[in-house]
C-alpha positions as CSV (number, residue, x, y, z in Angstrom):
1,M,185.4,0.9,-5.5
2,L,187.4,-1.6,-7.4
3,K,189.3,-2.2,-4.5
4,R,186.7,-2.7,-2.4
5,L,185.5,-5.5,-4.6
6,R,188.9,-6.9,-4.9
7,S,188.9,-7.3,-1.5
8,Y,185.5,-8.9,-1.3
9,L,186.1,-11.4,-3.5
10,L,189.6,-12.3,-1.6
11,R,187.3,-12.0,1.8
12,Y,184.5,-14.4,0.2
13,S,186.5,-16.8,-1.2
14,K,188.3,-17.6,1.9
15,R,185.1,-17.5,4.1
16,Y,183.6,-20.0,1.4
17,G,186.7,-22.3,1.5
18,K,185.9,-22.5,5.5
19,R,182.3,-23.1,5.2
20,L,183.1,-25.7,2.8
21,V,184.8,-27.9,5.7
22,N,181.7,-27.7,7.5
23,P,179.6,-30.6,8.3
24,G,177.0,-28.3,9.3
25,F,177.0,-26.4,5.9
26,V,177.6,-28.8,3.7
27,A,174.4,-30.8,4.8
28,Q,172.5,-27.7,4.4
29,T,173.4,-27.3,1.0
30,S,171.9,-29.2,-2.1
31,L,174.5,-31.0,-4.0
32,T,173.5,-29.2,-7.4
33,L,173.7,-25.6,-5.6
34,L,176.9,-26.3,-4.6
35,F,178.8,-27.2,-7.6
36,E,176.7,-24.4,-9.3
37,N,178.2,-21.8,-6.6
38,H,181.7,-23.1,-7.7
39,F,180.5,-22.6,-11.3
40,T,179.7,-19.2,-10.5
41,L,182.4,-18.1,-8.5
42,G,184.9,-19.4,-11.2
43,R,183.1,-17.5,-13.7
44,I,183.0,-14.3,-11.7
45,L,186.7,-14.9,-11.0
46,L,188.1,-14.9,-14.5
47,E,185.8,-11.9,-15.7
48,F,187.2,-10.2,-12.7
49,A,190.7,-11.1,-13.8
50,D,190.1,-10.2,-17.1
51,K,188.5,-6.6,-16.6
52,V,190.0,-5.2,-13.8
53,S,193.7,-4.3,-13.5
54,G,193.6,-4.6,-9.8
55,F,193.3,-7.8,-9.6
56,T,196.6,-9.4,-10.1
57,E,197.1,-12.8,-11.2
58,E,198.4,-13.8,-7.4
59,D,195.0,-12.4,-6.4
60,L,193.1,-14.8,-8.9
61,R,195.1,-17.8,-7.4
62,D,194.5,-17.4,-3.9
63,C,191.2,-17.0,-4.8
64,F,191.3,-20.3,-6.5
65,W,193.5,-22.1,-3.9
66,W,190.3,-21.1,-1.0
67,A,187.8,-21.8,-2.9
68,W,188.6,-25.1,-4.9
69,S,191.4,-27.0,-2.1
70,P,188.5,-27.6,0.2
71,L,186.7,-29.8,-2.1
72,F,189.7,-32.3,-2.2
73,W,192.6,-31.1,0.0
74,P,191.9,-28.7,2.5
75,T,195.2,-29.3,4.5
76,I,197.3,-27.1,1.4
77,V,195.2,-23.8,2.9
78,G,195.4,-24.9,6.5
79,L,191.6,-26.4,6.6
80,G,192.4,-29.7,8.0
81,N,192.1,-33.4,6.6
82,V,188.5,-34.1,6.0
83,T,187.5,-32.7,2.2
84,T,184.2,-31.8,0.8
85,W,183.7,-34.9,-0.8
86,D,184.4,-36.9,2.0
87,I,181.8,-35.1,3.8
88,L,179.1,-35.6,0.7
89,I,180.3,-39.3,0.9
90,Q,179.5,-39.6,4.5
91,N,176.3,-37.5,4.0
92,G,175.0,-40.5,1.7
93,H,176.0,-39.1,-1.5
94,S,177.5,-42.0,-4.0
95,A,181.1,-41.0,-5.8
96,K,178.8,-41.6,-9.2
97,D,176.4,-38.9,-8.3
98,L,178.9,-36.2,-7.3
99,R,180.7,-37.3,-10.6
100,E,177.5,-36.5,-12.3
101,T,176.9,-33.4,-10.5
102,W,180.1,-32.0,-11.0
103,G,180.0,-32.6,-14.8
104,A,176.4,-31.4,-15.4
105,A,177.6,-28.1,-13.7
106,G,180.5,-28.0,-16.3
107,L,183.0,-27.9,-13.5
108,D,185.5,-29.9,-15.4
109,L,185.7,-27.1,-18.6
110,L,185.4,-23.9,-15.8
111,T,188.3,-25.4,-13.1
112,S,190.5,-26.4,-16.0
113,L,190.4,-22.9,-17.6
114,L,190.5,-21.4,-14.1
115,M,193.5,-23.1,-13.2
116,T,195.5,-22.3,-16.3
117,E,194.5,-18.9,-15.9
118,A,195.4,-18.8,-12.6
119,M,198.9,-20.7,-12.1
120,G,200.3,-20.1,-15.4
121,T,202.5,-21.7,-17.5
122,P,205.4,-23.8,-15.3
123,P,208.8,-22.8,-15.8
124,G,211.4,-25.1,-18.0
125,W,213.7,-26.4,-15.3
126,R,216.8,-24.4,-16.3
127,K,214.8,-20.9,-14.8
128,G,213.0,-23.6,-12.0
129,L,216.6,-24.1,-10.4
130,R,216.4,-20.4,-9.7
131,D,213.0,-20.0,-8.0
132,T,212.1,-22.8,-5.8
133,P,209.1,-21.0,-4.4
134,L,207.5,-21.1,-8.1
135,V,208.9,-24.9,-8.5
136,Q,206.8,-25.7,-5.4
137,R,203.5,-23.5,-6.4
138,F,203.1,-26.1,-9.5
139,L,203.9,-29.6,-8.0
140,A,200.9,-28.3,-5.1
141,I,198.8,-27.6,-8.3
142,R,200.0,-31.1,-9.6
143,E,199.3,-32.7,-6.6
144,L,195.6,-31.2,-6.6
145,I,194.8,-32.1,-9.8
146,K,195.8,-35.9,-9.0
147,R,193.7,-35.7,-6.0
148,M,191.1,-34.1,-8.0
149,R,191.4,-37.0,-10.2
150,D,191.3,-39.4,-7.8
151,C,187.6,-38.8,-7.3
152,L,186.4,-37.7,-10.1
153,G,187.8,-40.2,-12.1
154,A,191.0,-40.5,-14.2
155,D,189.1,-38.8,-17.5
156,A,188.2,-35.7,-15.6
157,F,189.6,-32.6,-17.3
158,D,189.4,-33.9,-20.5
159,V,187.8,-30.9,-22.6
160,T,186.9,-32.5,-25.6
161,R,184.6,-34.6,-23.6
162,A,183.1,-32.0,-21.4
163,V,182.5,-29.8,-24.5
164,D,180.5,-32.9,-26.3
165,S,178.0,-32.6,-23.4
166,P,177.8,-29.4,-22.2
167,S,175.6,-27.8,-20.1
168,D,173.5,-24.4,-20.7
169,P,175.8,-22.2,-18.5
170,L,178.8,-23.6,-19.7
171,W,178.1,-21.3,-22.8
172,G,178.1,-18.0,-21.2
173,L,181.7,-18.2,-19.9
174,R,184.4,-15.9,-21.3
175,S,187.9,-16.7,-21.2
176,I,190.6,-13.9,-21.0
177,H,192.0,-15.0,-24.2
178,D,188.2,-15.0,-25.4
179,L,188.1,-18.8,-25.6
180,W,184.7,-18.6,-26.7
181,A,181.9,-16.4,-26.5
182,Y,179.0,-19.0,-28.5
183,P,179.0,-22.4,-29.0
184,E,179.2,-21.7,-32.9
185,Q,182.1,-19.9,-32.6
186,L,184.0,-22.6,-30.5
187,A,187.3,-23.4,-32.1
188,D,188.9,-26.8,-32.0
189,D,192.7,-25.5,-32.2
190,R,192.0,-23.4,-28.9
191,L,190.4,-26.0,-26.9
192,D,193.4,-28.1,-28.1
193,A,195.3,-25.5,-26.7
194,L,193.6,-25.2,-23.3
195,Q,194.0,-28.6,-22.7
196,V,198.0,-28.5,-23.6
197,A,198.1,-26.1,-21.0
198,F,196.2,-27.7,-18.6
199,D,198.5,-30.7,-19.1
200,H,201.0,-29.3,-18.4
201,L,200.2,-28.5,-14.9
202,A,199.1,-32.3,-15.0
203,D,202.2,-33.4,-15.7
204,Y,204.4,-30.8,-14.1
205,R,208.1,-32.2,-13.3
206,A,210.4,-30.4,-10.7
207,P,213.2,-28.9,-12.7
208,A,215.7,-32.4,-12.0
209,E,212.8,-34.5,-12.8
210,E,212.8,-33.2,-16.3
211,K,216.4,-32.5,-16.4
212,F,217.2,-36.4,-16.0
213,A,213.8,-37.7,-17.7
214,R,215.8,-39.2,-20.4
215,L,217.9,-40.7,-17.8
216,S,215.3,-42.3,-16.2
217,Q,213.9,-43.9,-18.9
218,L,217.2,-45.2,-19.9
219,E,217.5,-46.8,-16.2
220,R,214.2,-48.8,-17.3
221,F,215.9,-50.2,-20.7
222,V,218.9,-50.9,-18.3
223,A,217.1,-53.1,-15.5
224,I,215.4,-55.0,-18.1
225,G,218.4,-55.9,-20.1
226,Q,218.1,-53.8,-23.3
227,D,220.5,-51.0,-22.9
228,S,222.0,-52.5,-26.4
229,S,218.7,-51.5,-28.0
230,A,218.0,-48.9,-30.8
231,E,215.7,-47.2,-28.2
232,A,218.4,-46.9,-25.6
233,K,220.8,-45.7,-28.0
234,D,218.8,-42.8,-28.8
235,L,218.4,-42.0,-25.6
236,A,221.6,-42.0,-24.7
237,D,222.4,-39.7,-27.9
238,S,220.1,-37.3,-26.8
239,L,221.5,-37.0,-23.0
240,A,225.0,-36.3,-24.9
241,S,223.6,-33.7,-27.2
242,E,222.0,-32.3,-24.4
243,G,225.4,-32.0,-22.7
244,L,224.5,-34.7,-20.1
245,G,227.2,-36.7,-20.8
246,D,228.7,-36.6,-17.4
247,A,225.3,-37.8,-15.6
248,L,224.9,-40.0,-18.5
249,D,228.6,-41.8,-17.5
250,L,227.7,-41.9,-14.3
251,F,224.9,-43.8,-14.4
252,L,226.4,-46.4,-17.0
253,Q,229.7,-46.8,-14.9
254,A,227.3,-46.8,-11.6
255,R,224.4,-48.6,-13.2
256,V,222.2,-48.3,-10.0
257,P,218.1,-46.9,-9.3
258,I,217.8,-43.2,-9.5
259,K,215.7,-41.7,-6.7
260,P,214.7,-38.3,-5.3
261,Q,215.9,-36.5,-2.0
262,I,212.8,-34.8,-1.5
263,G,212.8,-31.7,0.6
264,N,214.9,-30.3,3.0
265,A,216.2,-34.0,3.5
266,D,219.8,-34.4,4.0
267,Y,220.6,-38.2,3.6
268,C,220.6,-40.9,0.8
269,P,217.0,-42.5,0.4
270,R,218.8,-45.8,0.4
271,C,220.9,-46.2,3.1
272,F,219.8,-43.3,5.2
273,V,223.4,-41.8,5.6
274,R,223.7,-38.0,5.4
275,L,225.2,-36.6,2.4
276,P,228.5,-34.8,3.0
277,G,228.1,-31.2,2.2
278,V,229.7,-30.8,-1.4
279,Q,227.1,-33.3,-2.4
280,L,224.0,-31.5,-1.1
281,R,224.9,-28.2,-2.5
282,N,225.5,-29.9,-6.0
283,L,221.9,-31.4,-5.4
284,R,220.3,-28.2,-4.9
285,A,222.3,-26.9,-8.1
286,G,220.5,-29.6,-10.0
287,G,223.1,-32.2,-10.2
288,L,223.4,-36.1,-9.7
289,V,225.1,-37.6,-7.1
290,L,226.2,-41.1,-6.1
291,C,225.8,-42.0,-2.6
292,D,229.5,-41.7,-1.2
293,N,228.5,-44.7,1.5
294,C,226.2,-47.0,0.2
295,R,227.1,-46.3,-3.5
296,Q,224.1,-48.3,-4.6
297,V,221.5,-45.1,-5.4
298,L,222.0,-42.1,-7.8
299,I,220.2,-39.2,-6.3
300,Y,218.7,-35.7,-7.7
301,W,216.9,-33.2,-5.6
302,R,213.0,-32.6,-5.6
303,P,211.5,-29.3,-3.7
304,G,208.9,-30.4,-1.6
305,I,205.4,-29.2,-1.7
306,P,204.7,-26.3,0.8
307,K,202.7,-27.3,4.1
308,V,200.1,-24.7,2.9
309,V,200.1,-22.0,-0.4
310,V,198.3,-19.4,1.0
């Protein structure tokens, strides 16, 4: 029985996702009902993930991708370029109405919770260097969050703001970690923990981006002629203490911009000349290299976002 329910949820999420990019279906469904359906589905998915051992984290992720991506980024599940949001706007809904109806349905908080449960905790840069598919998953969710905020507003998924004016059905939600059961038991520290977990997804950086983050900060000080400032010296000290002295020395000698090489590209992002094999291997291992040809850019590698995630 549970196996059949699991299969049904997976099939339903996929089928529903396909309907969300069908203009006829979207036109026939009221905006309020459309977003309430999402709230109900998300709540069911969380309950099922909590109580049914055969419903895995991967199952939860797949259901999330199928049901939520079409709203803002259908391409990532192979459903074309026209989003549900686009269709709704074409049907005469204003962006303001869409945002207000989304918020009234409790979807800021529900989506934050569903994302954090489905995606888990992003890996640190050392682990990420050994697991490119895992990195690509988190790059994809980061991109989805960006696209969602482009539509919903920069303050979308601010948990505190969402809780300040909850809709009635929100308070029936139970999370895997029993985040809350009733409004009077809502704990600020647990909401803070949810916000932190969501922000880790939204602000995720690929391994080399995280590894060389302080070096990129130092680059900005150098670019404006403040490389002798106390802040710049603190950054240099931090890099040295983290074992990145070689990368620091390379940057201080070259004093050129730091740019990513993305995905399967094998050329310099500045002069577009193919890099030697030894430099490509160094990049894939998480290193920083100076282009041998133009010597005008330091390069690190960032995996590309996958074409599809399910």
